[in-house]
C-alpha positions in Angstrom: 55.6 -159.2 -106.0 56.0 -155.4 -105.9 52.3 -154.9 -105.9 51.9 -157.3 -103.0 54.5 -155.4 -101.0 52.7 -152.2 -101.7 49.5 -153.8 -100.4 51.0 -155.1 -97.2 50.8 -151.9 -95.2 47.2 -151.5 -96.2 46.4 -155.1 -95.3 48.0 -154.6 -91.9 46.0 -151.5 -91.3 42.8 -153.2 -92.2 43.4 -156.5 -90.3 44.9 -155.1 -87.1 41.6 -153.8 -85.7 39.9 -157.2 -86.6 42.5 -159.1 -84.6 42.1 -156.7 -81.7 38.3 -157.1 -81.8 38.7 -160.9 -81.7 41.1 -160.7 -78.7 38.5 -158.6 -76.8 35.8 -161.1 -77.6 37.9 -164.1 -76.5 38.9 -162.3 -73.3 35.2 -161.6 -72.6 34.2 -165.2 -73.2 37.1 -166.5 -71.1 35.9 -164.2 -68.2 32.4 -165.5 -68.7 33.6 -169.1 -68.5 35.7 -168.3 -65.4 32.5 -167.0 -63.8 30.6 -170.2 -64.9 33.2 -172.3 -63.1 33.0 -170.2 -60.0 29.2 -170.4 -60.0 29.4 -174.2 -60.5 31.8 -174.6 -57.6 29.8 -172.5 -55.3 26.4 -173.9 -56.5 25.2 -170.4 -57.1 21.8 -170.8 -58.7 21.3 -167.1 -59.5 24.7 -166.8 -61.1 24.1 -170.0 -63.2 20.7 -168.6 -64.3 22.4 -165.5 -65.6 25.3 -167.4 -67.3 23.4 -170.2 -69.0 21.4 -169.5 -72.1 17.7 -170.3 -71.9 18.4 -172.7 -74.8 21.2 -174.6 -73.0 21.9 -178.1 -74.3 24.3 -179.8 -71.9 25.3 -183.3 -73.0 27.3 -185.1 -70.3 30.0 -187.6 -70.9 27.6 -190.3 -69.6 25.2 -189.6 -72.4 22.6 -187.8 -70.2 21.4 -184.5 -71.6 20.2 -181.6 -69.5 18.5 -178.4 -70.3 19.0 -175.2 -68.3 16.7 -176.0 -65.4 17.8 -179.6 -64.9 21.5 -178.7 -65.2 21.2 -176.0 -62.6 19.2 -178.3 -60.3 21.8 -181.0 -60.7 24.6 -178.6 -59.6 22.6 -177.0 -56.7 20.9 -180.1 -55.3 22.5 -183.1 -57.1 24.5 -185.8 -55.6 28.0 -184.3 -56.2 29.9 -181.3 -55.0 32.2 -179.7 -57.6 35.4 -179.2 -55.6 37.5 -178.0 -58.5 37.4 -177.7 -62.3 40.8 -177.5 -64.1 41.6 -176.9 -67.7 44.8 -178.6 -68.8 43.7 -177.3 -72.2 41.2 -174.6 -73.1 41.1 -172.7 -76.4 38.6 -170.2 -77.8 37.8 -169.5 -81.4 35.4 -166.8 -82.7 33.8 -168.7 -85.6 30.9 -166.3 -86.5 29.5 -163.1 -85.3 28.3 -163.7 -81.8 29.5 -167.3 -81.6 32.6 -168.6 -79.9 33.7 -172.2 -79.6 35.6 -173.4 -76.5 37.4 -176.7 -76.7 40.0 -178.7 -74.9 40.4 -181.0 -71.9 38.9 -180.5 -68.4 39.3 -182.3 -65.1 36.2 -182.2 -62.9 37.0 -183.0 -59.2 33.8 -184.1 -57.5 32.9 -185.4 -54.1 29.7 -187.4 -53.5 27.4 -185.8 -51.0 26.2 -189.2 -49.7 29.5 -190.9 -48.7 32.2 -188.3 -49.4 33.9 -190.5 -52.1 35.9 -188.6 -54.7 35.9 -188.8 -58.4 37.9 -187.1 -61.2 36.3 -186.9 -64.6 38.9 -186.4 -67.3 37.1 -185.1 -70.3 37.5 -183.8 -73.8 34.9 -181.2 -74.5 33.4 -178.8 -77.0 31.4 -175.8 -75.7 29.5 -173.0 -77.5 29.1 -169.5 -76.2 26.6 -167.1 -77.8 26.3 -163.4 -77.5 22.7 -162.8 -76.4 21.7 -159.1 -76.2 25.3 -158.0 -75.5 26.1 -160.7 -72.9 28.0 -163.9 -73.5 25.9 -166.9 -72.5 26.7 -170.6 -72.2 24.7 -172.3 -75.0 26.0 -175.9 -75.3 28.4 -178.5 -73.9 29.4 -181.9 -75.3 32.0 -184.0 -73.6 33.5 -187.5 -73.6 35.7 -189.3 -71.0 39.3 -189.8 -71.8 40.6 -193.4 -71.4 42.7 -194.0 -68.3 46.4 -193.4 -68.7 48.5 -196.5 -69.5 49.2 -198.4 -66.3 46.5 -196.5 -64.3 44.0 -198.3 -62.2 40.6 -198.6 -63.8 
């Protein structure tokens, strides 16, 4: 036990910079995701081009899978307008050098361009961010719809 107590200051000295580095990484990825949401809401093609990895794999809750070009086209010229995207839950975890997982629950508030009808997609998701040449890029998304709350209209 005495030896462990002697090692404690050394361990704190070694581990503190690692925790600070992780916090910086998480803050950078959270900022990148905030920029992705803003670009999605404004249907900003050039911003989405910069944020999405060229290897993007976007699996929608419907089962449809998009790559970078088709995902951007769907946002810019698709049938829905993204009015808001909320995160009741969003966590980040640095899992390997240059890789951060983002997971939680998201509410996508959309309006159909054709008739103005509104829809809220309540999703659980897993996303992957990758550091590509010093910049955090959105690599992958996988989501599934949450069942309606008990007593809610279907």
